[in-house]
C-alpha positions in Angstrom: 17.4 2.9 8.8 18.6 5.0 5.8 16.4 5.8 2.8 18.4 6.3 -0.4 16.7 8.9 -2.5 17.1 11.1 -5.6 15.5 14.5 -6.5 14.2 15.3 -9.9 13.1 18.8 -11.0 13.8 20.9 -14.1 13.8 24.1 -12.0 17.2 24.6 -10.5 15.9 26.6 -7.5 13.3 24.0 -6.7 15.8 21.2 -7.1 18.2 23.0 -4.8 15.6 23.4 -2.1 14.6 19.7 -2.1 18.2 18.7 -2.0 18.8 21.0 1.0 15.8 19.5 2.8 17.1 16.0 2.1 20.6 16.8 3.4 19.2 18.1 6.7 17.1 15.0 7.3 19.1 12.4 9.1 17.5 9.3 7.7 17.6 10.4 4.0 20.7 9.8 1.9 20.8 11.8 -1.4 22.4 9.6 -4.1 21.6 11.8 -7.1 19.9 14.9 -8.4 18.6 15.4 -11.9 17.1 18.2 -14.0 14.9 15.8 -16.1 13.1 12.6 -15.8 15.2 11.2 -18.6 18.4 11.9 -16.7 16.8 10.3 -13.6 16.2 7.1 -15.5 19.9 6.8 -16.1 20.6 7.5 -12.5 18.2 4.7 -11.4 20.3 2.3 -13.3 23.4 3.3 -11.3 22.1 3.6 -7.8 19.9 1.6 -5.4 17.0 4.1 -4.8 14.2 3.7 -2.3 12.6 7.1 -2.8 12.2 9.7 -5.5 11.2 13.4 -4.9 9.7 14.0 -8.3 8.4 17.1 -10.1 5.6 16.5 -12.5 5.7 19.3 -15.2 8.9 18.5 -17.1 9.7 18.4 -20.8 10.0 15.2 -22.8 9.0 12.9 -20.0 6.9 14.2 -17.1 6.8 12.9 -13.6 3.5 11.0 -14.0 5.0 9.3 -17.1 8.2 8.3 -15.3 6.1 6.9 -12.4 4.2 4.7 -15.0 7.5 3.5 -16.4 8.7 2.5 -12.9 5.4 0.6 -12.3 6.8 -2.2 -14.5 9.4 -2.9 -11.8 6.6 -4.2 -9.5 7.2 -4.3 -5.7 10.9 -3.4 -6.2 10.2 0.0 -7.7 11.2 3.1 -5.7 8.5 5.0 -3.9 7.5 8.5 -5.1 6.8 11.8 -3.4 5.6 14.3 -6.0 6.7 17.9 -5.7 4.6 20.2 -7.9 3.0 23.6 -8.2 -0.1 22.1 -9.8 -2.8 20.5 -7.6 -4.8 19.1 -10.6 -2.4 16.2 -10.7 -3.3 14.9 -7.3 -5.6 12.2 -8.5 -3.1 11.0 -11.1 -0.4 10.9 -8.4 -2.7 8.7 -6.3 -3.3 6.3 -9.3 0.4 5.7 -9.7 0.7 4.8 -6.1 2.6 7.8 -4.9 3.4 8.1 -1.1 2.6 11.8 -0.9 2.0 14.9 -2.9 3.8 18.1 -1.9 2.3 21.3 -3.4 4.9 24.1 -4.0 5.8 26.1 -2.2 6.2 23.8 0.7 8.2 24.2 3.9 10.5 21.8 5.7 7.8 20.7 8.2 5.6 19.5 5.2 8.6 17.9 3.6 9.6 16.0 6.8 6.0 14.8 7.2 6.1 13.2 3.8 9.7 11.9 4.3 8.5 10.1 7.5 5.9 8.3 5.5 8.7 7.0 3.3 10.7 5.9 6.3 7.8 4.1 7.8 7.0 2.4 4.4 10.7 1.4 3.9 10.9 -0.1 7.5 7.7 -2.0 6.9 9.0 -3.5 3.6 12.3 -4.4 5.2 10.6 -6.2 8.1 8.3 -8.2 5.7 11.3 -9.2 3.5 13.5 -10.1 6.5 11.4 -11.7 9.2 13.1 -12.2 12.5 14.7 -15.7 12.5 13.7 -18.1 15.1 16.3 -19.0 17.8 17.5 -22.5 17.3 17.2 -24.8 20.3 20.0 -27.0 21.4 19.8 -30.4 19.6 18.4 -33.3 21.6 20.0 -36.8 21.6 17.4 -37.8 19.0 16.2 -34.7 17.3 12.7 -34.7 16.2 11.5 -32.9 13.1 10.2 -29.4 13.8 7.1 -28.1 12.1 6.7 -24.4 12.0 3.1 -23.1 11.5 2.8 -19.8 9.8 0.9 -17.4 12.1 -1.2 -15.0 10.1 -1.1 -11.3 10.9 -4.1 -9.9 12.6 -4.0 -6.6 10.7 -3.8 -5.2 7.2 -2.1 -2.1 5.8 -4.0 -0.3 3.1 -3.2 3.0 1.3 -5.5 5.9 2.1 -4.7 9.4 0.8 -1.0 9.0 0.4 -0.4 7.1 3.7 -0.5 3.5 4.8 -3.3 2.9 7.4 -3.3 -0.1 9.7 -6.6 -1.9 10.1 -7.3 -4.7 12.5 -8.9 -7.7 10.7 -11.3 -8.1 13.6 -12.7 -4.7 12.8 -13.6 -5.4 9.2 -17.3 -6.1 8.4 -17.1 -6.3 4.6 -15.4 -4.8 1.6 -17.2 -3.4 -1.5 -15.6 -2.8 -4.9 -16.3 0.5 -6.7 -14.5 0.4 -10.1 -10.8 1.3 -9.3 -11.5 1.7 -5.5 -12.5 -0.5 -2.6 -14.6 0.7 0.4 -13.7 -1.0 3.7 -16.5 -1.0 6.2 -15.6 -1.3 9.8 -17.5 -2.0 13.0 -18.2 0.9 15.3 -17.7 3.3 12.3 -20.4 5.0 10.2 -17.8 6.0 7.5 -16.1 3.5 5.2 -12.4 3.8 4.4 -11.7 4.3 0.6 -8.6 2.9 -0.9 -7.3 2.8 -4.5 -7.1 -0.9 -5.1 -8.8 -3.9 -6.7 -11.0 -6.2 -4.7 -8.8 -9.1 -6.0 -5.6 -7.5 -4.6 -7.1 -7.2 -1.1 -8.7 -10.7 -1.3 -5.2 -12.1 -1.8 -4.0 -10.4 1.4 -6.9 -11.5 3.6 -6.8 -14.9 5.4 -9.3 -17.3 3.6 -10.4 -18.9 6.9 -11.8 -15.5 8.0 -12.9 -13.8 4.8 -14.8 -14.9 1.7 -15.5 -13.4 -1.7 -19.3 -13.9 -2.1 -19.9 -11.6 -5.0 -17.8 -9.9 -7.7 -18.3 -6.7 -5.6 -18.1 -8.0 -2.1 -15.8 -9.7 0.4 -17.3 -10.5 3.8 -15.9 -11.2 7.2 -17.4 -14.6 8.0 -17.7 -14.0 11.8 -19.6 -10.8 11.2 -22.6 -12.5 9.4 -25.7 -12.0 11.4 -28.1 -14.1 9.4 -28.4 -16.0 6.1 -31.3 -16.5 3.7 -31.3 -18.7 0.6 -29.3 -16.3 -1.6 -28.1 -13.6 0.7 -26.7 -12.7 4.1 -27.1 -9.8 6.5 -24.1 -8.0 8.1 -25.2 -5.2 10.3 -27.9 -3.3 8.4 -26.9 -4.4 4.9 -28.0 -7.4 2.9 -25.4 -8.9 0.5 -26.4 -11.2 -2.3 -24.3 -14.3 -3.0 -23.2 -14.2 -6.6 -23.8 -17.3 -8.7 -20.1 -18.1 -9.3 -19.5 -18.0 -5.5 -22.4 -20.1 -4.3 -20.6 -23.4 -4.3 -17.8 -22.1 -2.0 -20.3 -20.4 0.2 -22.5 -23.5 0.5 -19.4 -25.5 1.4 -18.7 -23.0 4.2 -22.3 -23.4 5.4 -22.2 -27.2 5.3 -20.0 -27.2 8.4 -22.9 -26.1 10.5 -26.0 -27.0 8.6 
């Protein structure tokens, strides 16, 4: 697996260091280096780029602004690792979905740790886009139609502090929305996992037969419900109210057993 990348920094020494680190990393392929974000935009039109090592404080168009421009490309956008001397941009970097945030001066060990995240992410995307094809069986004399049932994954990847964290669906108790973030509560854990995401985005990734939106702020794992009252349910020690707009779907779920 090779990750095509570019480096962007208006400081020649910093740009040279990043390029040197890239060139000594076997799975990284440097396809361009640029002294400004504007130049980088031109380079992105010429090369297939998986990853950008991007400075933030640059004239005309800074790194955060470039990241926002690239957001319009959707899932096809290259991933970003910010390289900056200013730690006050960490939250902004998180909001534009950066893979990591390297604070200058950083060493090769720190650089390699961030690059490995990019490699893992690229491999994950490639596997999801190119599933292993099924091996065709030898045709019978009278071939019957074959029905392939989609098997849902039993885990979910969510972004937590610049890395993708794998969570088993069977461990999830419920999810709670907090403005731009979602807290994921797990069994056998007193501390929730916080991810920068919308509840709707996570709802679309969760299998509907196992999870249900019961409130504008909550998704619950159906097999983790301990008890149900008229307008609420209990999961562990928390009571979750069923919102008015979700009552019909929840009552339909209950009608299977009641």
